[in-house]
N, C-alpha and C positions, 0 to 999 in steps of 0.2 A: 435486586428490586428493579422493576421497570419504571420508565418515565417517559411521558409524551413530550416533554420540553427539551429540545436538544441544546447542546452548547453550540454557539455560533462562532466560527473563525473570525478573527478580528478584522476590522476595516483598517486601511492603511494607517500605520503609526499607533494603533490602539491595541490593547489586549482584549481578547474575547473572554466573556465570563458566562457561567451557567447559573441561572437562577431557577432552582428546582425545588419549590416548596413541597411538592408532593413527596419527593424522595428525601428531602432535607439533607442532601449530600453536600459535601464540602465544595465550596465555590472553587472553580478551576480557571486559571488564566493561561492562555496560549499566545505567545508572541508570534506575530506574522511579520516578516520584513516588509517594509513599505512597497518595494517594487513588486514582490510576489503577491501582496494583498491587492494591489491595483490590478495586476494581471488576472487574478482569480475573479475579481469583480467584472472584468471585461469578458472572461470566459462565460460566466453565468449570464451576462447580458446577451452575448451572442447565442447561447443555447436557447434563451427565451425567444430571441428573434426568429431563429430557424424552426424551433419545435413548437412554439406557441403553447396552447393549453394542454398539449399532451405531456409537457414536462411537469414532473411531480417534485423532484428533489435533486440536489447536487450535494454529494458528500465527499469529504476528504478521506483518504485512506493512507496506508504506508506511513512514512516518517512524519508527515504533516499531522496525521490523526494521532500518532503516538508521541507527539511533542518532541520529535527527534530530527526535525528538518535542519539540515546543514547547508547554508548557501555555498555554492560552488561544488557541492558533492551530490546533494539529494535531487531526485526528481519531484515533481508535483503530481501526485497520484489522486485521481478523482473517480468517483462512481456516480453515474447519472441514472436516475430511474424515471421511466416514462410509463404512461398509462397503457399504451399499446405499442407494439413495435412499428416504427415509421417505415415507409417504403424505402427501398435502396437509394433512390435519388435524394431523398431527404437526409439519409445517413451520410451520403457522400457530400452533401452540402454542409453538414456539421463539420466533417473532416476538413473541408476546404476553408471554412471560416476560422478554424482553429489551427490551421497549418502554421508552422513557425515562420514561414515567409510572409504570411498575412498578419499574424499576431505574434511577434517575437516573445519567446518564453524566457524570463529572467533566470529561471532555474536551469539545471542541466537538461531538462526535458519535461514534457507533459505526457503522462500516461493516463488516458481516459477510457473508461469502459462503460458502455451504455447497455442497460438492461430494461426489459419490460417488468412491470410490477409482478406479473404472474411468475416470471422466471426466478425471482429472488425471495418469494414470500414463504417458501417451505423449508428453508434451511438446508437445501440440497448442496451437493458437492460438485455438480456439473459446471462446466464453463458457462454455458447458457447465455452468452452475451449476444446482443444484436449488432454492436459496433465495438471494435477494439482499435484504439487510435494511439499511436506513438509519434511524437514530433518534438524537435528541439535540437540543440547544438550537438549533443552527444548521443542521441538516440537514432538508430536506424529507422527511417520512416516506415510506418506500418498503418495500413487501413484494412482491417479484416472484418468481414460480415459473416464469417463462417467459423463457429467455435470448434468444429470438428477438424480444423486444419492444423492444430499444433498442441503443445502441452497444455493441460487444463488445470494444473494444480494451483497456480497463482490466484485464480479468480475466487475460489471459495475461501482461501486464506485472506485475501483483501476484504472480502465481504465480512468475514469474522472480525477482522480488525475494526472495520467501520461500525459493526454492531456493538463491539466492546466500548469504543471511544465515545459513541453517542454525540458526534459532531455533525453540524450541517452548515453548508454555505447558503443554501436556500431550501425551503420545504420543511416537512415535519421531521420529527426524530427518526433516525434510521431504524429504531426499534419498533416503529409502527409499520414499516415496509419490509425490512429484511428479517427473514426467519433465522433464529440462532442455530448454527450447525452444532450437532452434538459432538463432544470431544471424541467419542469412540468412532464417529464417522470421519472426523477431520484428521485424526492422527495418521491414518494411512496416506492421506494427501500430503501431510507434512513430511512423512518418510520419503514419499516420491520426490518432493522438492529437494531434499538432501541428496538423494541418489542422482538427481539431475545435475547438481553442482559437482558431485564427485566425478561425473562423466565428462565435465567440461571445465576443469579447474583453471586452465590458462585463460579461457574466455571470461570467467567470472572473477578472477583475481581475489582481492581481499573479501569480496562479497561472499565467496564460498565459505570462508571462515565465519564472517559475521552472521550470515544467515544460518549457519550451523549452530552458532551460539543462541540465536533467537529461537530456532527450532527446539534445541535442548531445553531452554528455559520454559518454553510453552509446554513441552512434555512433562516437566517437573511441576509447574504451577498452574497449568491450564489457563494461562493468560498471556497476552501479547505485550512485548516490550520493544522499544526502538532498538536497532542493532547495537549502538554503542552501549546502551544500558544493559542489554543482554550479554554483551561481551565482557563488561566489567564484572557481572555476576559470574560468568564462566571462568574468570581468573581463579576463583576459589573452588568452583564446582568441578573444574578439570585442570588441576594444578600441573599435571604432567605436560600440558600444552600452553602454559603461561607465556612463554617466550613468543610462540606463534601468535597467540591472541593479542599480545601487546603490539607486535608488528602489524597486525591487521588493523588495530585501533589507530596506530600512527599513520598508516597509509590512508585510512578513511579520513582522518583529520587533515591530511595534506591536500585533499581535493582530488577530483577525478582526473584532471590533466597531469597530475604528478604522482599518482598512486604508485606504490612500490611493489615489485614482484615478490611473491612468497614462494618458498621451496615446495614444489609440487608433492614430494614424498611426504612431507610433514602435514600438508593440507589433507592429503588422502588419508593418512593415519588418523587425523583428527575427525574427519567426517565419518570414518568407520567407527570411531569411538562414539560419536553422536548417534549413529544408527543403532549401536548396541544399547545405548541408554534409552532411546525411544522405543525399541522393540523389547526391552527387558531381557536381553540375552547376555 
């Protein structure tokens, strides 16, 4: 059932709630750590300052949207929707105002993707962004205005998570702006993301296993879950890999600076298993 009233992420020190009488759905509270909540407020303020009336909405995605944010490990992932694509100088001004040196991010990093309304309203699976920004302590800096320049699978996955979670920092419900991607269209994108992790296991570390768990659960239930929740589900769904999944969960809980290496051969075997599950082979 759809709903035009989004759940709003909490202000510092408070839990956000959703009051949706149209849908009469269960009220949901999401805890936002005070430092991160204050930072998100500043991000929204700076976006309003730079973009003005062209700004429509700012939505959380990733772990924040799935109630799986872990201080010291998780990034803050945001989707920004504007009425029309701003010119390049304005997009670079957004990147400059949100750079970690200008506005320090209390999380491990900020991943922000800006789209025009038209680019996201059809449920497509293209990258389609106007700006892709990464900044923060643990993130290689990135300011991209060209979606053709790299892998495109994360963008429709994040938009799908945002549509499912129905959370907003500012603006209307994401379900009024983002078209829902069909499962049949999204599944090949999820398969591509697993293959990308398999091709760079050392680079992705425990994320290769945790994202594999999340992808496998999405394939089974057609719904997104935070990585730790998906991994706990996978302990029973893939019992042959229980030890590996437990190690990935422990590494995730230890934080990004102290995460533990996992045996590449076991990770490869697990991701191959995930691909077989997703592809039904």
